[in-house]
C-alpha positions as CSV (number, residue, x, y, z in Angstrom):
1,M,78.8,70.2,18.2
2,I,75.1,69.9,17.3
3,K,73.2,67.0,18.9
4,A,69.6,66.1,18.2
5,I,67.2,65.9,21.2
6,S,64.5,65.2,18.6
7,S,64.0,66.0,14.9
8,S,62.9,69.5,15.8
9,I,64.9,70.3,19.0
10,K,68.7,70.6,18.7
11,Y,71.5,71.0,21.3
12,I,73.9,73.7,20.1
13,G,75.9,74.2,23.3
14,V,79.7,74.3,23.7
15,D,82.3,72.8,26.0
16,D,84.9,74.8,27.8
17,I,87.6,72.3,28.7
18,D,90.2,75.0,29.4
19,L,88.3,76.5,32.3
20,D,89.9,75.9,35.7
21,L,87.5,77.8,38.0
22,F,83.8,78.1,37.3
23,E,82.5,81.4,38.6
24,S,86.1,82.1,39.6
25,Q,85.9,79.8,42.6
26,Y,84.7,76.3,41.8
27,I,87.4,73.8,40.6
28,V,86.2,72.1,37.4
29,P,88.8,69.4,36.5
30,E,86.5,68.1,33.7
31,G,85.7,71.6,32.4
32,M,82.3,73.0,31.9
33,S,79.5,73.0,29.4
34,Y,77.4,76.0,28.4
35,N,74.1,74.6,27.0
36,S,71.9,76.2,24.4
37,Y,69.1,74.8,22.2
38,V,67.2,75.6,19.0
39,I,63.6,74.6,18.3
40,L,62.8,74.4,14.5
41,D,59.1,74.7,13.7
42,D,57.0,77.2,11.7
43,K,58.7,79.6,14.0
44,V,62.4,79.2,15.1
45,A,63.4,79.8,18.8
46,I,66.9,79.9,20.2
47,L,67.0,79.1,23.8
48,D,69.8,81.0,25.6
49,T,73.3,81.9,24.4
50,V,76.6,81.0,26.1
51,D,79.7,82.4,27.8
52,R,81.7,84.9,25.7
53,R,84.7,82.6,26.1
54,K,83.1,80.2,23.6
55,G,81.1,82.7,21.5
56,D,82.7,81.9,18.1
57,D,82.1,78.2,18.6
58,W,78.5,78.7,19.6
59,L,77.8,81.1,16.7
60,R,79.1,78.4,14.3
61,N,76.8,75.8,15.9
62,L,73.9,78.2,15.6
63,D,74.5,78.8,11.9
64,D,74.7,75.1,11.3
65,A,71.5,74.3,13.2
66,L,69.6,77.1,11.5
67,G,70.6,75.9,8.0
68,G,69.9,79.3,6.5
69,R,66.6,79.9,8.4
70,L,66.1,83.1,10.3
71,P,65.3,82.8,14.0
72,D,62.1,84.4,15.3
73,Y,62.8,84.4,19.0
74,L,65.7,84.3,21.5
75,I,64.4,82.9,24.8
76,V,66.4,84.2,27.8
77,H,65.9,82.0,30.8
78,H,68.7,83.5,32.9
79,M,70.8,86.6,32.7
80,E,74.0,85.3,34.2
81,P,76.8,86.1,31.7
82,D,77.7,82.5,31.0
83,H,74.3,82.2,29.4
84,S,73.5,85.7,28.1
85,A,76.8,87.1,26.8
86,L,75.9,86.7,23.1
87,I,72.4,88.4,23.3
88,L,73.6,91.5,21.7
89,A,75.5,89.7,19.0
90,V,72.4,87.6,18.1
91,M,70.1,90.7,18.0
92,Q,72.5,92.5,15.7
93,K,72.9,89.5,13.4
94,Y,69.1,88.9,13.2
95,P,67.4,92.3,13.2
96,G,63.9,90.7,13.0
97,L,64.5,88.6,16.1
98,L,62.4,89.2,19.2
99,L,63.8,88.7,22.7
100,V,61.5,86.7,25.1
101,T,62.2,87.0,28.8
102,S,60.8,87.8,32.2
103,A,60.2,91.3,33.4
104,K,63.1,91.1,35.9
105,A,65.5,89.9,33.2
106,S,64.3,92.7,30.9
107,A,65.2,95.2,33.6
108,M,68.7,93.7,33.9
109,L,69.5,94.0,30.2
110,G,70.8,97.5,30.5
111,Q,73.2,96.5,33.3
112,F,75.0,94.0,31.0
113,F,74.6,95.9,27.7
114,D,75.1,99.6,27.8
115,A,73.1,101.9,25.5
116,V,71.6,99.2,23.5
117,P,68.3,100.0,21.7
118,F,66.1,97.0,22.9
119,E,62.9,99.0,22.5
120,G,60.3,97.2,20.5
121,R,62.4,94.0,20.4
122,I,61.4,92.5,23.8
123,R,58.4,90.4,24.7
124,I,58.0,90.1,28.4
125,V,56.2,86.8,29.4
126,K,54.4,86.0,32.7
127,E,53.7,82.9,34.7
128,G,51.9,80.3,32.6
129,E,52.1,82.3,29.4
130,E,52.6,80.3,26.2
131,L,54.5,80.9,23.0
132,P,53.3,78.9,20.0
133,L,55.9,77.9,17.5
134,G,53.8,75.7,15.2
135,T,53.3,72.2,16.4
136,H,55.6,73.0,19.4
137,S,54.7,75.4,22.1
138,L,56.6,76.8,25.1
139,R,55.0,77.4,28.4
140,F,56.9,79.7,30.8
141,L,57.2,79.2,34.5
142,M,58.8,81.8,36.7
143,A,61.6,80.5,38.9
144,P,62.8,83.5,41.0
145,M,65.9,82.8,43.1
146,V,66.8,79.6,41.3
147,H,69.3,81.0,41.7
148,W,68.9,84.6,40.5
149,P,65.7,86.7,40.8
150,E,64.9,86.9,37.1
151,V,65.1,83.2,36.3
152,M,62.4,81.4,34.4
153,V,62.1,77.9,32.9
154,S,60.1,76.8,29.9
155,F,58.2,73.6,29.1
156,E,57.9,72.4,25.5
157,Q,54.5,70.8,25.5
158,K,54.5,68.5,22.5
159,E,57.7,66.6,23.3
160,R,57.5,67.3,27.1
161,V,61.0,68.9,27.3
162,L,61.7,71.0,30.4
163,F,64.3,73.7,29.7
164,S,65.3,74.1,33.3
165,A,67.8,76.9,33.4
166,D,70.5,76.2,36.1
167,A,68.3,73.6,37.8
168,F,69.5,70.0,37.2
169,G,72.9,71.3,36.1
170,K,76.2,69.8,36.9
171,F,79.9,70.5,36.6
172,G,81.8,69.0,33.7
173,A,82.2,69.3,29.9
174,L,79.8,67.1,27.9
175,S,82.6,65.7,25.8
176,K,83.7,64.1,29.1
177,C,80.4,62.9,30.6
178,G,78.2,62.4,27.5
179,Y,75.7,64.8,26.0
180,F,72.8,62.7,27.2
181,G,74.6,61.3,30.2
182,E,75.5,58.1,28.4
183,E,79.1,58.1,29.6
184,D,78.3,59.5,33.1
185,G,78.7,56.8,35.7
186,D,77.5,59.0,38.6
187,W,75.5,62.1,37.6
188,A,74.7,62.9,41.2
189,C,78.4,63.4,42.2
190,E,79.1,66.6,40.4
191,A,75.4,67.6,40.2
192,R,75.3,67.5,44.0
193,R,78.5,69.6,44.3
194,Y,77.0,72.0,41.8
195,Y,73.6,72.2,43.5
196,F,74.8,72.9,47.0
197,N,77.4,75.4,46.0
198,I,75.3,77.2,43.4
199,C,71.7,76.8,44.5
200,G,72.0,75.4,48.1
201,K,70.9,78.6,49.8
202,Y,67.7,78.6,47.8
203,G,66.0,75.4,48.9
204,L,62.5,77.0,49.2
205,P,62.5,78.6,45.7
206,V,63.6,75.2,44.3
207,Q,60.8,73.5,46.2
208,I,58.3,76.0,44.7
209,L,59.6,75.3,41.2
210,L,59.4,71.5,41.7
211,K,55.7,71.9,42.7
212,K,55.2,73.6,39.3
213,V,57.3,71.1,37.3
214,L,56.2,67.7,38.7
215,P,52.6,67.9,37.5
216,L,53.9,68.5,34.0
217,A,55.6,65.0,33.9
218,P,58.5,66.1,31.8
219,E,60.1,63.3,29.6
220,V,63.3,65.3,29.0
221,I,65.2,67.8,31.2
222,A,67.5,70.2,29.3
223,P,69.6,72.3,31.7
224,L,72.0,75.1,31.0
225,H,74.9,73.0,32.3
226,G,75.5,69.3,32.2
227,P,73.9,66.5,30.2
228,V,70.4,66.5,28.8
229,L,68.5,64.0,31.0
230,R,66.2,61.6,29.3
231,E,66.0,58.4,31.4
232,E,65.2,57.7,35.0
233,L,64.0,61.3,35.5
234,G,62.3,60.2,38.8
235,S,65.7,59.7,40.4
236,Y,66.9,63.2,39.4
237,L,63.6,64.8,40.6
238,G,63.8,62.8,43.8
239,L,67.3,64.0,44.5
240,Y,66.2,67.6,44.0
241,Q,63.4,67.0,46.4
242,T,65.8,65.8,49.0
243,W,68.5,68.4,48.4
244,S,66.1,71.4,48.3
245,S,64.3,70.3,51.5
246,Y,67.6,69.9,53.3
247,G,66.9,66.2,53.8
248,V,69.5,63.5,54.4
249,E,70.7,61.8,51.3
250,S,73.2,59.3,52.7
251,E,73.5,57.7,56.1
252,G,76.9,58.3,57.8
253,V,79.1,60.9,59.4
254,F,81.2,63.6,57.7
255,I,84.3,64.7,59.5
256,A,85.8,68.0,58.4
257,Y,89.1,68.9,60.1
258,A,91.6,71.8,60.0
259,S,94.9,71.0,61.4
260,I,98.0,73.2,61.6
261,H,100.8,70.8,62.6
262,G,99.0,67.4,62.3
263,G,97.7,67.0,65.8
264,T,94.1,67.7,64.9
265,A,94.3,65.5,61.8
266,E,95.3,62.6,64.0
267,V,92.3,63.2,66.2
268,A,90.0,63.2,63.2
269,E,91.4,60.0,61.8
270,K,91.1,58.3,65.2
271,L,87.5,59.4,65.5
272,A,86.8,58.0,62.1
273,E,88.3,54.7,63.2
274,I,86.1,54.7,66.4
275,L,82.9,55.5,64.4
276,K,83.6,52.7,62.0
277,A,84.2,50.3,64.9
278,K,80.8,51.3,66.3
279,G,79.0,50.4,63.1
280,C,78.7,53.7,61.3
281,P,77.8,52.8,57.7
282,K,80.0,55.5,56.1
283,V,82.6,58.0,57.4
284,A,83.8,60.6,55.0
285,L,86.8,62.9,55.9
286,S,87.9,66.2,54.5
287,D,91.1,68.1,55.2
288,L,89.9,71.7,55.1
289,T,93.4,73.0,54.6
290,R,93.9,71.1,51.3
291,D,90.8,69.6,49.9
292,D,88.3,71.3,47.6
293,M,86.0,73.5,49.8
294,A,83.1,72.9,47.4
295,E,83.5,69.1,48.0
296,A,83.4,69.7,51.8
297,V,80.2,71.8,51.5
298,E,78.7,69.0,49.3
299,D,79.4,66.3,52.0
300,A,78.2,68.5,54.8
301,F,74.8,68.6,53.1
302,R,74.9,65.0,52.0
303,Y,75.1,63.5,55.4
304,G,72.9,64.2,58.4
305,R,75.7,64.2,60.9
306,M,79.0,66.1,60.9
307,V,82.0,66.5,63.2
308,V,84.2,69.6,62.8
309,A,87.6,69.3,64.4
310,A,89.7,72.4,64.3
311,A,92.8,74.1,65.9
312,S,92.6,77.3,67.8
313,Y,94.2,80.3,66.1
314,D,94.8,83.9,67.2
315,A,92.4,83.4,70.1
316,G,89.8,82.3,67.6
317,L,89.3,79.5,65.0
318,F,91.9,78.3,62.5
319,T,91.2,80.1,59.2
320,P,90.3,77.1,56.9
321,A,87.7,76.0,59.5
322,W,86.3,79.5,59.8
323,N,86.0,79.8,56.1
324,F,84.2,76.5,55.9
325,L,81.6,77.4,58.5
326,H,81.2,80.8,56.9
327,V,80.3,79.2,53.6
328,L,77.9,76.8,55.3
329,Q,76.2,79.9,56.8
330,M,76.0,81.4,53.4
331,K,74.5,78.3,51.9
332,A,71.8,77.9,54.6
333,Y,73.2,74.8,56.2
334,Q,70.4,73.4,58.5
335,Q,68.6,70.4,60.0
336,R,71.8,68.7,61.0
337,K,73.5,67.1,64.0
338,V,77.0,68.5,64.7
339,A,79.8,67.5,67.1
340,L,82.9,69.6,67.8
341,V,86.5,68.9,68.6
342,E,88.9,71.7,69.4
343,N,92.7,71.8,69.8
344,G,94.7,74.4,71.6
345,S,98.1,74.4,73.2
346,W,97.5,77.1,75.9
347,A,94.0,78.7,75.6
348,P,91.7,76.6,73.4
349,S,89.3,78.9,71.6
350,A,88.1,77.1,68.5
351,G,85.1,75.4,70.3
352,K,83.6,78.7,71.4
353,V,83.8,80.2,68.0
354,M,82.4,77.1,66.3
355,K,79.5,77.1,68.8
356,E,78.7,80.7,68.0
357,M,78.8,80.1,64.2
358,F,76.6,77.1,64.3
359,G,74.3,78.9,66.7
360,A,73.5,81.3,63.9
361,M,72.4,78.5,61.7
362,K,68.9,77.0,61.5
363,D,67.9,73.7,63.3
364,I,71.4,72.6,64.2
365,T,71.7,70.2,67.1
366,L,75.1,70.5,68.8
367,V,76.2,67.3,70.4
368,E,77.9,67.2,73.7
369,P,80.6,66.8,74.9
370,L,82.8,69.3,73.2
371,V,86.1,67.5,73.1
372,T,89.2,69.6,73.9
373,I,92.7,68.3,72.8
374,R,95.8,69.9,74.2
375,S,98.4,69.9,71.4
376,R,98.5,66.2,70.8
377,M,96.0,63.3,71.3
378,K,96.9,61.1,74.2
379,E,95.5,57.8,75.5
380,S,93.5,59.8,78.1
381,D,91.6,61.5,75.3
382,I,90.3,58.3,73.9
383,P,87.3,58.0,76.3
384,S,86.1,61.5,75.4
385,L,86.3,60.6,71.6
386,E,84.4,57.3,72.3
387,A,81.7,59.3,74.1
388,L,81.5,61.8,71.3
389,A,81.1,59.0,68.8
390,E,78.3,57.5,70.8
391,A,76.6,60.8,71.0
392,I,76.8,61.6,67.3
393,L,75.5,58.1,66.4
394,Q,72.5,58.2,68.7
């Protein structure tokens, strides 16, 4: 469906409501959008293509938006296949079209498209370079590792539209949340889960990009996933400042637990009760054996304090808890206060493994005491949980 951002800038992206796993790992119950845009001026620019799954729908949108005009440029902000799959199809359909992209993206083209004669049809742009289209003009900003090394964003200077690549994206089809966020009651919820799981490791590159973007004072942010943002941009930019600097967004404690036979789950629930009684403003719980891992990662970054309660397993750590901590390591989890609870029936080992894994992360403060439960929580364990709650809340 074509949507007008302005009289000259059109949204021509597509929804994929049948997709169950984005990037083959992230649950997307509301589907996914693949965003693409067209600028119609003296020159015509297409901004990115879409995933091959929705290629036919996108090509129809493109034809409708062009209204018989021939495009002059295809801007490639990001080479990930959900945005670049139709590059070859567009170049074949429009022989006079010029591909505009970064040097690193140009080097990647041959990896995705074998034996394609791109010679003479690529314009490589550098930091700050401009592409005039008529009354509109695109200024290019390199954004390496947000979240691939070849990424760039562009700023349309007349209407102050930031085409932000994967930055400011979110999970969900736009037919569900609104093309301009008008039906989206909480943009941050799925945008946060998207950010920390897709871009979370790359906080410093995001910070560098924000320093380039903020002085431009964009009035519209047009990402490659999720709604086009047109109002209250300060709130979105502020969240990205917090997320990319690994700051604390919400006060509270996140409890992530992995329980084999229910004993550790009872401990986690009791600790949550104790924390609430001591005035903790928010306690969020996640069952690592059943809940969405990406949601657990999101909450680990959202709150400044976390408790991990896990069973011992094979003289190590119960697998769902190990997987969770491994993902946190991958996503550069840092600047947090963490408390640990282990459970073991004969030789508790979970605590040792968790300490080692958190020890490999940056600026993690491990709170004492490590609480050890033997099989099932007993009345005699309550004072230790009380002490742990006091320590994590200090």
